[in-house]
N, C-alpha and C positions, 0 to 999 in steps of 0.2 A: 542512638542509631543515626546512621548516615542515609539520607533519603534523596532521591532525584524525583522532583515533581515537574511534570510537563503539562503545559496549558496550551490547548489548541486555539485557533483563530476565533471561533465563536465564543470561547470562554473569556477572551480579552478584546471583544469587538468594539467596546465603548469604554470611555473613561470610568463610567460607573461600574462596569464589569471588572475592569482592572483593579479598582478599589475593593471590590468584593473578593477578588483573587488574593489581594494583599492580606485580607483578614484570614483567609484559609491558611496562607503561609505562616502568618503570625501564630495561629493556633498550633501548628506543627512545631514552630521554632520555640514557642513558650513551653512545649512539652519536653524540651531538652534535646531535640533532634538537630543534627547538622544538615542544613538544607542547601541543595543546588537546584535552582529553578531553570527549566528550559522553556522558552516561549516561541510560538509561531508569530507570524505577522497578524495584525488585526484582520478580522474576517473581510474578505473582498479586496484587501490591499494589494496582494500579489497579482490578482487579475487586473487591477487598475494599472499597475506598473507595466504589465505585459502589453496592455492596450496603448500605453504611452509609447512604448518602444515601437509598436506596429504603426503608430501615427507618424513616426519618423521614416520607417521602411519596413517592409515585410521580410527583409533579409538582414535583420539587425544582428550585429556582431554578438556571438555567444559570450565572448569575454566581457563585453560591455553590458550584456544582459545580466550576467552574474553580479556585476558591480551594482547595477540598478536594483535587482530583486533583493539583494542582501540588505538593502536599507529598510525593508519592511520589518524584519525582526529586530534591527537595531533601534528603531523607534519604540517598539514595544518594550525592549529591555530598559531603556531609559525611563519610560513612563512608569513601569512596574517598580523599578528601583526607587524612583521618586515617591511613589505611593507608599512603599514600605518605610522609607525614611520619615514620611509624614506621621506614621503611626508608631514612631519611636523604635523601629527595628533597623539596626545597622544593615545596610545593603549596598551592593555595588554591582554595576553592570560590567561584564567582561566580554568585549567584542572578540570575534574569532581570531583576529590577528594578535590580540593581546595575550591570549592564553599560551601558545597558539593551538588551534585545532588543525591538524595536518591532514590533507586530502591528496588523493591521486585520481587520475582519470580525466575524461574530457569535461569541458565547461558545460554547465547545466545538468550534468549527470555524473558527478564525481562521487567518491566514497571516502569516509573517514578511515584513516589508517593508524593514527596515533594522536596524542595531545600531551602537552606538558601539564602535569597535575600539581606541581609543587606550589605555584603561586596561589591557586585556589584552595588547596589543602591548608595552607598557612592562614588564609583569610577566613576559612570556616570557623576558626576559633573566635573570630570577631563578629561575624554576621552572615547574612544570606548572600550567596553568589547568584547573579542572574545572567544567564548565558543565552545567546541567540541560537535557535535551532536552524537546520536547513543549510548550513554554510560552513566553510572552512577556508584554508589558505593552502595553495599548492607550494611545491618545493621552489618554484620560481617567484613566489611572493604574490601570486595573483589570487584575488578573491574568487572562490568557487562555490557553487551550490550543488546540492546532492539530490535533486529531483523533488517533485511535488510530494508533500507529506513527509519530507525529510526530517522534520523536527522530532518525529518518533525515533528515527535512527540516531539522531544526536543524543536523545535522552538515554537510549539503551547503551550507546557507546560510553557515555559519561558514567552510567551505573557500573559498567564493566571496569573501566580504567580507574575509577575512584573507589572500587570495591564497595559499592553501596549495599546496604541491607535490603533495599527495595526500590522499585521504580514504579511510580504511579502516574498513569496517563489520565489527565482530566479532560473531559469533553462535554458535549451538550446532551448526551444521553446517559442513562443510568449504568451502562455497561455494554457488553456484547449481546446482541439479540439474535434470535433464530433466523431473522431476516431483517430487511430494512424497516424499522418501525414507522418511518415516515410514509412508506408506501403500503405496508402490510400492518394495519392497526392491531391485528391479533397476534403479531409476533411477540414472543415473550423473552425476558432477560435470561441469559444463561449464567448460572452462579459460578460454575467451574468449567473450564475448557482446556484441553491439552495444547501444547505448543503446535503439534502437528495439525490439529484441527483448525486452530487459529491461523496458522500459516496458509492453509488451503483456502479458508474463507477470505482472508485479506488479499491473497493473490487472485481470487476469482471475482472480486468486485466489492466485498464488504469494506467500507471506508473507515471503519472505526480505528484501524491501525495499519501502518505501512508494513508490507510483507517482509522487507529486508530487516526491519527492526525486530519483528517476531523471530526471524531466522537467527539473528545475532543473539537474542535472548535465549533461544533454544540451545545454541551452540555452547553458551557459557552458563546455562542454567540460572539465568537472572530472574528472580521473582517479579512478575508483572501484575499490576492491578489497574483495571480500567474502570473509572468511576465518573460520576457527574460533578461538574463544578457547581451546579445549582440546587442540588438536594444532598441530604446526608444519608441517602439510602446506600446499602451495601452494593458494591460494584461486582465486576467479574474478575475472578482470579485465573490467570493463565499459568499453567504449571507443567511439570515434566511428565513423561510418558508413563512412569510407574503408577500414576494415579488416574489413568484413563478409565472412564466409565463405559464399558462395552455393552451395557444393558439396552441402550437406545441405538437403533440402527442408523438414524440420521440426527445430527445435532443442529444443522442449519441449512438454509437455502440461500445461495448468493447469485447475483446476476451482474452482468456488465454490458454496456451498450457502446463500447468503444472498439469493437472488433470488425474486421472485414474478411470475407472469404474469397479466395482465388483458386481457380481450377485451370490447370494446363491440360488441354485436350490433345490426345494423339501424340504423346511423348514417346520417342523411341525407347523401347524396353531393353535395356542392356546394363550390365554392371557399371556402377559409378555414376549413373545419370542423376540420382537423387543428390549425391554429393556435389555434382556440377551445378545443380539448381540452387542449393542452399548455401554453398560456400560464399558467393558474392553478397548474399543477403546477410550472412554472418559478419563479413568484413564491413558492411554498411551499418552494423549494429541494429539490424532489424530483427526483432524477436518473433520467431515462428512458434506457434502453439500447436494446434491439432494438425496432424498429417494423415491423409487417407490416400491409398493407392489402389486403383482398380485396373487389373490387367484385362485387355481385350481377349475375345475368344480365340483370335489367331495367335495370341501371345507375342505379337511383334510390337504392339504399342500399348501404352498405359495412360490413364488419366490420373493426375496427381492433384489433390485438393489440400490446401492448407489455410490456416487462419493467421492473421497478423493484426496489429493495432491499426485502427482506421486511419489515423493520421500518417501512417507509413504507406498507404495504398499507392499514391502517385509515385513515390520513390521506388517502391517494389516493382511496379509495372515498367518503369523506365529501365531498371536493372535487368528484368527478364527480357525485355525487347532488345537489349544490346548484348545479351549473353551469347557469345559465339559457340559455346560448348554444348548447347542444347538445341534440339529441333522439336517443334510441336506444330500442331495445326491451328490452334486458337487459344486465346486467353479469355476466360469468363470471370468476371468479378462481381461481388455483391457487397455493398457497404451498408445495407439495411438489415443487418443481422444482430443478434444478441446471444450471449453465452449465459446459459442457466445451469447451475450446478447444485448438487446435493453433497453434503460433507458429513461424515460421521465415522468415528473409530469403530463403531459396532457393525459397520458394513462388512468388515472382514469375516465376521462369524455369523452373519444373518443371510440365509439364502433368499433368493427371490426379489432382492432390492431392485435389480436392473429391470426385471419384468414389470414390477410395480410402478416404476417411474415411467417406462415406455407406455404401459397401458393407460396410465393417468393422462399422459399427453395425447395419446390417440383418442381417448374418450372426448377430449376437448378439441379434436380435429387440428392438433398442432403438429406440423410436419417437422421431423428431425433431419437437419441438413448435414450434421457431422457429429461424431461421438469421440470422447476422450475419457479414459478411466485411469484410476490408480487404486491402491488398496483402500483408501478412505475417501475417494472422490469419484463422482460420475458427472461429467459435463456434456451438454449438448448445445449445438448451434441451431437456433430457430429464427424465424422471421421476427424482426424487432417489434413489430406491432403486437405480437402475441406474448411479449415478455411478462407483463404483470399477470395475465391470465395463467401462464405456466407457473409462475412463482406461487400464486395463491393456491392453485390446485395441488402442487407438490407439498406446500406447507400443510395443507389439510390432510392429504393422503398419508403423510408420514407423522401425523398426530402432533404437530408442533404448534397448533393454534392455542 
């Protein structure tokens, strides 16, 4: 079998842990598998490099930041390849430009579009290939990175392009949990979850997998396994929609604390006004999430509320203040909010889920500031300080403890 094994930063955070990971890889290699390993930077190293750049200037060049950040994974590649060689496994590190891994898009947020598979495919007959996650090279020859958590995306792209039989994501937890086990001790491991449910959970704050990686796996039906580096317990299998379990209305509760809410008060109510508001935000690559519109009683003005990522708040306000196409009375913003979400394929066929969620929050005197829904997701914006109370309450109400 051909396998892609991805190890996150906590799995390889020290030399001792790197040596432990080498033993896991040896076990798979000795079983007759062809192995491609994808590694993140050692835990905390990317943050340290960002702080270094900020010590130079807060307006550090994005091109040079990519060059800087890419070194984190390169260090890990070399250390892991060296650890494998020490235990008599042929291994070689392959940096992004040596393969090459081709990307497109802006610096610090590019995406993988292709890679050359011939060199590594030939090498897999000799030993283990160790590849840096999170990075690639543009058509101009510049080093690029693909966003925080991008090593997952690298692993899934490798699994697709190399036609791997499986893609295994090793992390510091036993698998995907019904909520964050570090904050909700009664959260339980999910043995099987659909791509759709995992995509919603990861996009809504669950940090066990990057959402774009789940989306790619879903598009190409790549089998995923999330498991622990530190135990031999069975992990979580992420699979296609044909195997969804509709018996449970809610599979998990996710939350994020990186949102901000903006309300434009007294916007002129006429066709095209929403497009005029959101077009410049789109051009600035600001992701808008929830949108709520309340028309006034005289039907001449409207209040438009929407949510964005918190670190985009200043840029968003600047764009709105200089937008000549819209008129409004006031801007109100709140960056002390959180998004709490329930996710489950069974929500489609289970009546009363919405009422049950809202009633549970009301019983704990938690005010809902905005609402967003899909077939398998229900999200609300609440005051940030109430986040854990809300998550614990919903986790209990939907019998996930």
